[in-house]
C-alpha positions as CSV (number, residue, x, y, z in Angstrom):
1,M,25.2,-14.1,-2.1
2,L,26.7,-11.3,-4.5
3,E,24.6,-12.5,-7.0
4,L,21.6,-12.1,-4.9
5,L,22.7,-8.5,-3.9
6,I,23.2,-7.6,-7.6
7,V,19.8,-8.9,-8.1
8,L,18.1,-6.9,-5.5
9,Y,20.0,-3.7,-6.4
10,Y,18.5,-4.4,-10.3
11,Y,15.3,-4.8,-8.9
12,E,15.3,-1.5,-6.9
13,V,16.9,0.4,-9.4
14,N,14.6,-0.5,-12.3
15,K,11.7,-0.2,-9.9
16,L,12.8,3.8,-9.7
17,L,13.3,3.9,-13.2
18,K,9.8,3.0,-13.7
19,R,8.2,4.9,-11.2
20,F,10.3,8.5,-12.8
21,Q,9.2,7.3,-16.2
22,F,5.5,7.6,-15.0
23,S,5.7,10.8,-13.2
24,L,7.4,12.4,-16.1
25,R,4.6,11.3,-18.1
26,G,1.8,12.0,-15.5
27,V,0.5,8.6,-15.5
28,L,0.6,7.9,-12.0
29,E,-2.4,8.2,-10.1
30,M,-3.9,8.5,-6.5
31,G,-5.2,5.3,-4.9
32,T,-6.8,5.6,-1.7
33,I,-7.0,2.7,1.4
34,V,-10.3,2.8,3.0
35,C,-11.0,0.7,6.5
36,Q,-14.0,-1.4,5.5
37,T,-15.6,-0.8,8.9
38,C,-15.7,2.9,9.7
39,N,-15.0,4.0,6.1
40,G,-12.1,6.2,7.3
41,T,-9.1,7.1,4.9
42,I,-6.3,5.1,6.0
43,E,-3.6,6.3,3.4
44,H,-3.0,7.7,0.0
45,F,-0.6,5.9,-2.4
46,E,0.5,6.6,-6.1
47,D,-0.5,4.2,-8.8
48,E,-1.2,3.5,-12.5
49,K,-4.6,4.2,-11.9
50,V,-7.4,5.6,-9.5
51,S,-8.2,2.7,-6.8
52,V,-9.6,2.1,-3.8
53,L,-8.2,-0.5,-1.8
54,Y,-10.3,-2.1,1.4
55,A,-8.4,-2.9,5.2
56,L,-8.7,-2.4,8.7
57,C,-7.7,0.9,10.2
58,N,-5.9,0.8,13.6
59,H,-8.6,1.6,15.8
60,C,-11.2,-1.0,14.3
61,D,-8.5,-3.9,14.5
62,S,-8.0,-3.5,17.8
63,K,-11.7,-3.5,18.5
64,K,-12.2,-6.5,16.4
65,E,-9.2,-8.2,18.5
66,E,-10.6,-6.8,21.8
67,D,-14.4,-8.3,20.9
68,E,-12.8,-11.6,19.9
69,L,-11.0,-11.9,23.6
70,V,-14.6,-11.0,25.2
71,E,-16.1,-13.7,23.2
72,L,-13.4,-16.6,24.5
């Protein structure tokens, strides 16, 4: 159990150091998560390059679930 905690601690520290190094060099860019149904912006995040990811927003996801229930 102790080894697992040490590995997790090392992983988190390493991740923070890499993020700090990127921010010092100004390499981190902005990524955007966009709803694939309504094209609304869901969230922005830091990434190594400018990127767009697609997902369903809460509104479209709940509407999809309602439509599926109606079909049944």
